[in-house]
N, C-alpha and C positions, 0 to 999 in steps of 0.2 A: 433545469440547469441553472437558470438565473437565481432561483431561490437558494440553491446550494452555494453559489458564490457569495451571496449576501450573508448566508448563515455562517459560512466559514470566516468571512471578514469580521463578523460581529460576535464570534464565539466567546471572546473574553468578556465583552459587554454583557452577553447573555449569562455568563457565569456569575458576574458581579450582581446582576439584577436579581438572580434567584438565590444568592448566597445565604440569605437569611434562612432559607429552608435547609441549608447544609450546615452540619456541625462545624464549630470552629476548628476542631481537630482535622476534619476532612479538608477544609480550606487550607490549613497549614501544610498538610500532606501534599496537596496539589501544587502549591507554590514551591515547596521544597523539591519535589520531583522535577518540575520544569527547570529550576535553577541548576539541579544536578546534571540534567541532560545537556544544558547549554554550556556547562563548564567542561564537558568531556573533551579530551584531546582527539584530534582526527588524524591519526597516522595513516600509513599505507594500508589500503584496504580494497573493498570491492564497490564499484558503482552500482547502485540499485536505482533504476529509473522508475519514477512514479508518474504514470499516465492516468487519465480518466476517460474522457470521451474522444473518439476519433470521428470528426464530422466537420462539414463546412459551416462556419458561423460568421464569416467575415472578420474574424479576429476580435470579436466583441466579448468573448468569455475566456478567461485565462485557463479554465479547466478543459477547454475544447481545443484539440490540435487537429488541423485539417488533414485529410488523407494524403494530400500532396506533400505537406511538411513532414508527416510521419514517415512516408516512403523515403523522403530525402534523408531523414535522420537514420533510418535503418540502413540505407545504402552507404552512408558515411561510416557507420559502425562496421559494416561488412568490409568496406574498402580499407579500413584501418586494421583489419585482422581480428576484430572482436568476435567472440563466440558466446552465445547465450548459455546460461546454466540454469538448472532446476534447483529446488530447495535442498535436495539431498546433496548435490555438489556444493551448494552454497555453505551448508553446514560443515562439510568436510574441509573446505577452505578456511572457514571462520575458526574452526577448532585447531587448525594446523595439521590435520591428518593428511591433507593434500597440499602441495605447494602451488601457489598461484603463479600464472605466467604473466600476469599484468594485463591480459586481454580478455578477462572474464567480465560479463555483464549480466545482471539479473534484471529482467524487464518485468515490471508489475503494472497492473491496472486495478483501479479501485471502483467499486460500486456494481459492476456487472452490466454495463450498457450493451445493448444489442449490437451497436456498431463495433464493439470489440471483436465480436464474432464475424460480422459482415465485412468490416473494413480492415481491421488490424490483422486478423488471422491470415488472410491471403498474402499480405505483404510479408509477414513474419515467415510464412512457409516458403516464400520466394527466396528469402535469404538464409533459410535453414535455421531460423531462430525459434525459440519457444518463449513462453511467458508464464507469469503467475497472475491469476485473477483473484482478487480479494472481493468476495461476493457478499452483498447484503441479501440474506436469504429470503426475507419476506417480500423483497422487490422482484424476485424471480417470476417471470411470466407477466409482469406489469407492462404498461405501455412504455416502450423505449428501452426495455430491459430484456436480457436473454431469458429464454425458456429453459427448462431443465434438459430438454433434448439438445439444445444448443450448448448448454454447459457440458453435457456428456460428449458432444462433438469436440469441444475444446480440450477436454481431458484426453480423448482418443488421439488428438493431434500432439499430445505431449505436454500440455499445459498443466501446471499445478493449480488446483482449485482450493483456495484457502478462505478464511473467514474475515468478515468485515462487520460483524454483529447481525442481529436480526432486523433492526429498523433504523440503524444509523443515528443513534442518540448522542447527546453530550454525556458520555458515560459518568464522569465525576460528579455530575449533578444529581445522580440517582442513588438510591439505597444499594447496599451490597446485594440484596436479593434481586433487585431489578437488573443490576449490572451482571450478575451471574447468569440470569436468564438470557440476556442478550449475548453474552460471551460464550457460554456453554451451549445455548440453544442453537446458535449459528453453526457451531462445530458439529453438533449432533445431526442437524438437518442435512448438511453436506455429506457426512459419512453415511447417513441412511440412504440418500439418493444415489451416491456414486460407489459406495463400498470401499472408499479409499480413506486413508488416515489424514486428518487435518492437523498440521503441526504448527501453523503460523496464523497470526491475526494482524490486521492493520487497525489501529485505533481510529474511529471516526473523527475527522477534523484534527487528528493527532492528539486529542485531549485524553489525559489519563491522570490518575492519582496513584499514590503508593498502594491504596486499597485496590484500585483497578488492576495494577500490575500483579498484586498477590492473587487476585481472582483469576487472572489469565493463567498464571502458573498452576494454580490449583485445578484449573479446568483441563490441564493436560497439554498446553501449548509449549513448544520449545522456544519459539521466537515471537516477538511482537514488534511491528514496525510503526514508527512515528511519522509525523509530517515535518520533522526537523530536517532542514536542508543540509545535506553533506554526504560524504562517502561513508559507507559502512566500515567500521573499524573493528578488528578482532578484539580490541580492548573495551569495546562498548558493552554495556549491560545488554544481554540478549533480549530483554524486554523493553529496550529503548534504542532500537536500531534506526539509524538515519536513512533517508532516501534523497535522491536528487529529483526535485519537482520539475517536470517538463511542462512549461507553460505554452499556451496557444500563441502568445505574443512573441515567443522567442524566434530569432532567426537562426540559421545554421551556424553562424559564428558564435552566437550565444550558447548553442548546444555544444559546440566544440570546446568552449571554455569550461562548461560544466564537467566535461570529461577530462580536461587538462588538470588533473589532480597534482598539486604540488607535493 
């Protein structure tokens, strides 16, 4: 976990360090894509919560939310009248086929930590909530990560199981062939194991280029989620959707402010 935090914080430095191995065109595409995403307006939309690990860590890692804090946040959502939605409902709201009540929330988890099954699932079931798990497929069954049996149990509980690549790489740093293998390979593995369609992916570290986005679309995904902090807006590019990062260091008041969309 500590390694992931360091890796995420130094993602841009890593990109610069190896940029000599990337073509000038790819670098330009990456910069242009990021600039485009940050310039998008954020109108009324849907809060998409981004969690990672649910465990006790003494607040030392922003990617880890304690079980007590997670329960407190879910209790607050329930008390405020929020109801969780799945990706099918999310798509209907985003496209305007269904009208939003203003109390929808899409709860997502990245990476596939075992504690998403052991700690988060019981709390969500208590409040009648569902979630979406963005799974790093090559990590399934590894130490600290869910097994395929646990993934199937999450699916049976109403969770959507979506892709987060095969090995969680810095996608824009790789060739189109490697990116395609990560993007399409993760989708294929989940569909093979579960027999369900995978329609969404979350970019590892939020990093993407225009080439990455093109490969995601070509691989059959309808949506791609970034790590750009903000509400999901119907006007956003479906391959540049924002999420609200929920940090382990946040108090309940901070969480409430995240949901208090202007």
